[in-house]
NUVEXVO-789702 format. One record per atom (N, C-alpha, C): atom name; residue in three letters; residue number from 1; x, y, z. Coordinates in steps of 0.05 Angstrom, whole numbers, plus 5000, padded with zeros to 4 digits. Layout:
BEGIN
   atom   type   seq     c1     c2     c3
     CA    ALA   NUM      X      Y      Z
...
END
This chain:
BEGIN
   atom   type   seq     c1     c2     c3
      N    MET     1   6865   7198   4283
     CA    MET     1   6851   7223   4286
      C    MET     1   6822   7217   4294
      N    SER     2   6813   7229   4315
     CA    SER     2   6785   7224   4324
      C    SER     2   6767   7245   4312
      N    THR     3   6741   7239   4312
     CA    THR     3   6722   7259   4302
      C    THR     3   6714   7278   4324
      N    LEU     4   6700   7298   4317
     CA    LEU     4   6690   7317   4337
      C    LEU     4   6672   7303   4357
      N    ASN     5   6655   7285   4347
     CA    ASN     5   6636   7270   4364
      C    ASN     5   6652   7253   4384
      N    GLU     6   6672   7239   4375
     CA    GLU     6   6688   7222   4393
      C    GLU     6   6702   7239   4414
      N    GLU     7   6712   7262   4406
     CA    GLU     7   6726   7280   4425
      C    GLU     7   6707   7290   4446
      N    ILE     8   6683   7297   4439
     CA    ILE     8   6663   7307   4458
      C    ILE     8   6656   7284   4477
      N    GLU     9   6652   7260   4467
     CA    GLU     9   6644   7237   4483
      C    GLU     9   6666   7231   4504
      N    LYS    10   6691   7237   4497
     CA    LYS    10   6713   7233   4516
      C    LYS    10   6711   7251   4541
      N    HIS    11   6700   7274   4537
     CA    HIS    11   6700   7295   4558
      C    HIS    11   6674   7297   4573
      N    ILE    12   6653   7284   4563
     CA    ILE    12   6627   7285   4577
      C    ILE    12   6625   7262   4597
      N    LYS    13   6618   7268   4622
     CA    LYS    13   6617   7248   4642
      C    LYS    13   6595   7228   4638
      N    LYS    14   6571   7238   4633
     CA    LYS    14   6548   7220   4630
      C    LYS    14   6531   7229   4606
      N    LEU    15   6530   7212   4586
     CA    LEU    15   6516   7218   4561
      C    LEU    15   6493   7198   4558
      N    VAL    16   6468   7207   4560
     CA    VAL    16   6445   7189   4560
      C    VAL    16   6437   7183   4531
      N    HIS    17   6437   7203   4514
     CA    HIS    17   6428   7199   4486
      C    HIS    17   6452   7203   4467
      N    PRO    18   6450   7191   4443
     CA    PRO    18   6472   7195   4424
      C    PRO    18   6474   7224   4414
      N    LEU    19   6498   7232   4406
     CA    LEU    19   6502   7259   4396
      C    LEU    19   6490   7262   4368
      N    LYS    20   6484   7287   4361
     CA    LYS    20   6474   7292   4334
      C    LYS    20   6495   7286   4314
      N    ASP    21   6487   7286   4288
     CA    ASP    21   6507   7282   4267
      C    ASP    21   6527   7306   4267
      N    PRO    22   6551   7302   4256
     CA    PRO    22   6572   7322   4258
      C    PRO    22   6564   7350   4249
      N    GLU    23   6549   7352   4227
     CA    GLU    23   6541   7379   4217
      C    GLU    23   6523   7394   4237
      N    GLU    24   6503   7379   4247
     CA    GLU    24   6484   7392   4266
      C    GLU    24   6499   7398   4292
      N    LEU    25   6516   7381   4300
     CA    LEU    25   6531   7384   4325
      C    LEU    25   6549   7409   4323
      N    LEU    26   6561   7413   4301
     CA    LEU    26   6578   7437   4296
      C    LEU    26   6562   7462   4298
      N    GLU    27   6538   7462   4288
     CA    GLU    27   6520   7486   4289
      C    GLU    27   6513   7492   4318
      N    VAL    28   6507   7472   4334
     CA    VAL    28   6501   7476   4362
      C    VAL    28   6525   7487   4377
      N    LEU    29   6549   7476   4371
     CA    LEU    29   6573   7484   4385
      C    LEU    29   6580   7513   4378
      N    LYS    30   6575   7521   4353
     CA    LYS    30   6581   7549   4345
      C    LYS    30   6565   7569   4362
      N    VAL    31   6541   7561   4370
     CA    VAL    31   6523   7578   4386
      C    VAL    31   6531   7577   4415
      N    LYS    32   6538   7553   4425
     CA    LYS    32   6542   7549   4454
      C    LYS    32   6570   7555   4464
      N    LEU    33   6590   7554   4446
     CA    LEU    33   6618   7557   4455
      C    LEU    33   6629   7583   4443
      N    THR    34   6650   7593   4456
     CA    THR    34   6664   7616   4445
      C    THR    34   6681   7606   4421
      N    LYS    35   6691   7624   4404
     CA    LYS    35   6707   7617   4381
      C    LYS    35   6732   7602   4390
      N    LYS    36   6745   7611   4411
     CA    LYS    36   6770   7598   4420
      C    LYS    36   6764   7570   4431
      N    GLU    37   6742   7567   4446
     CA    GLU    37   6734   7541   4456
      C    GLU    37   6729   7521   4433
      N    LEU    38   6715   7531   4413
     CA    LEU    38   6709   7514   4390
      C    LEU    38   6735   7506   4375
      N    LYS    39   6753   7525   4372
     CA    LYS    39   6779   7519   4359
      C    LYS    39   6795   7499   4375
      N    LEU    40   6794   7502   4402
     CA    LEU    40   6808   7483   4419
      C    LEU    40   6796   7455   4416
      N    LEU    41   6771   7453   4417
     CA    LEU    41   6757   7427   4414
      C    LEU    41   6764   7414   4387
      N    LYS    42   6764   7430   4366
     CA    LYS    42   6771   7419   4339
      C    LYS    42   6800   7410   4339
      N    ALA    43   6818   7425   4352
     CA    ALA    43   6846   7418   4352
      C    ALA    43   6850   7392   4368
      N    TRP    44   6835   7388   4390
     CA    TRP    44   6836   7363   4404
      C    TRP    44   6827   7340   4387
      N    ALA    45   6806   7344   4372
     CA    ALA    45   6795   7324   4354
      C    ALA    45   6815   7316   4332
      N    GLU    46   6832   7335   4325
     CA    GLU    46   6852   7330   4304
      C    GLU    46   6878   7320   4316
      N    ASP    47   6879   7315   4342
     CA    ASP    47   6903   7306   4356
      C    ASP    47   6927   7325   4352
      N    THR    48   6921   7351   4352
     CA    THR    48   6942   7371   4350
      C    THR    48   6957   7373   4376
      N    ALA    49   6984   7376   4374
     CA    ALA    49   7001   7378   4398
      C    ALA    49   6993   7402   4414
      N    THR    50   6995   7400   4441
     CA    THR    50   6988   7421   4459
      C    THR    50   7004   7447   4453
      N    GLU    51   7030   7444   4448
     CA    GLU    51   7046   7468   4442
      C    GLU    51   7036   7482   4417
      N    GLU    52   7029   7466   4397
     CA    GLU    52   7019   7478   4372
      C    GLU    52   6992   7492   4376
      N    ILE    53   6975   7480   4393
     CA    ILE    53   6949   7493   4399
      C    ILE    53   6954   7520   4413
      N    GLN    54   6972   7519   4433
     CA    GLN    54   6978   7544   4448
      C    GLN    54   6989   7566   4429
      N    THR    55   7005   7558   4410
     CA    THR    55   7016   7578   4391
      C    THR    55   6994   7588   4373
      N    ASN    56   6978   7570   4362
     CA    ASN    56   6957   7578   4343
      C    ASN    56   6936   7596   4356
      N    LEU    57   6929   7590   4382
     CA    LEU    57   6909   7606   4396
      C    LEU    57   6920   7628   4413
      N    HIS    58   6946   7632   4412
     CA    HIS    58   6960   7653   4427
      C    HIS    58   6954   7650   4457
      N    LEU    59   6959   7626   4468
     CA    LEU    59   6954   7621   4496
      C    LEU    59   6980   7613   4510
      N    ASP    60   6983   7622   4535
     CA    ASP    60   7005   7611   4551
      C    ASP    60   6994   7587   4566
      N    GLU    61   7011   7573   4580
     CA    GLU    61   7003   7548   4593
      C    GLU    61   6980   7551   4612
      N    GLU    62   6980   7573   4628
     CA    GLU    62   6959   7578   4648
      C    GLU    62   6933   7583   4634
      N    ARG    63   6933   7600   4614
     CA    ARG    63   6908   7606   4599
      C    ARG    63   6897   7582   4584
      N    TYR    64   6916   7565   4574
     CA    TYR    64   6907   7540   4560
      C    TYR    64   6893   7522   4580
      N    ALA    65   6904   7519   4604
     CA    ALA    65   6892   7502   4624
      C    ALA    65   6865   7513   4632
      N    GLU    66   6862   7539   4636
     CA    GLU    66   6837   7552   4643
      C    GLU    66   6816   7547   4621
      N    LEU    67   6824   7551   4596
     CA    LEU    67   6806   7548   4573
      C    LEU    67   6797   7518   4571
      N    SER    68   6815   7500   4575
     CA    SER    68   6809   7471   4574
      C    SER    68   6788   7464   4595
      N    THR    69   6793   7473   4619
     CA    THR    69   6775   7467   4642
      C    THR    69   6748   7479   4637
      N    LYS    70   6747   7504   4628
     CA    LYS    70   6721   7517   4622
      C    LYS    70   6706   7503   4600
      N    LEU    71   6720   7494   4579
     CA    LEU    71   6707   7480   4557
      C    LEU    71   6695   7453   4567
      N    ILE    72   6710   7438   4582
     CA    ILE    72   6700   7412   4592
      C    ILE    72   6676   7416   4610
      N    LYS    73   6677   7437   4627
     CA    LYS    73   6654   7443   4644
      C    LYS    73   6629   7450   4628
      N    LYS    74   6634   7466   4607
     CA    LYS    74   6611   7474   4589
      C    LYS    74   6599   7449   4576
      N    LEU    75   6616   7431   4566
     CA    LEU    75   6606   7407   4552
      C    LEU    75   6590   7390   4571
      N    ASN    76   6595   7392   4597
     CA    ASN    76   6580   7375   4616
      C    ASN    76   6556   7389   4628
      N    GLN    77   6550   7414   4620
     CA    GLN    77   6526   7427   4629
      C    GLN    77   6502   7414   4616
      N    GLU    78   6482   7409   4632
     CA    GLU    78   6458   7394   4623
      C    GLU    78   6445   7407   4599
      N    LYS    79   6442   7433   4599
     CA    LYS    79   6429   7448   4577
      C    LYS    79   6444   7444   4551
      N    ILE    80   6470   7445   4552
     CA    ILE    80   6487   7442   4528
      C    ILE    80   6486   7413   4519
      N    LYS    81   6487   7394   4538
     CA    LYS    81   6486   7366   4531
      C    LYS    81   6460   7360   4516
      N    GLN    82   6438   7371   4526
     CA    GLN    82   6412   7367   4513
      C    GLN    82   6412   7378   4485
      N    ALA    83   6424   7400   4480
     CA    ALA    83   6425   7413   4454
      C    ALA    83   6442   7396   4435
      N    MET    84   6463   7382   4445
     CA    MET    84   6481   7367   4428
      C    MET    84   6470   7339   4422
      N    CYS    85   6451   7330   4437
     CA    CYS    85   6440   7302   4433
      C    CYS    85   6415   7302   4416
      N    ILE    86   6410   7279   4405
     CA    ILE    86   6386   7274   4388
      C    ILE    86   6361   7276   4405
END
């Protein structure tokens, strides 16, 4: 099981500074992401199966793919990256 920090680092293309500690990072993510995006990111960090995530978040395959893409794009936005880093 990976941590939230490790999961975020997997999806960010270029990270210049280290991420904040998990508690601070979670506070930033609560502000910057939608509730579903945050739940999806947490599920990824817990290595939850895709089918289980789709069931828990009430998503079909297409919506799951859209949400995943949108989340990864958000994590790579410079403004959000700056907020997540020390």
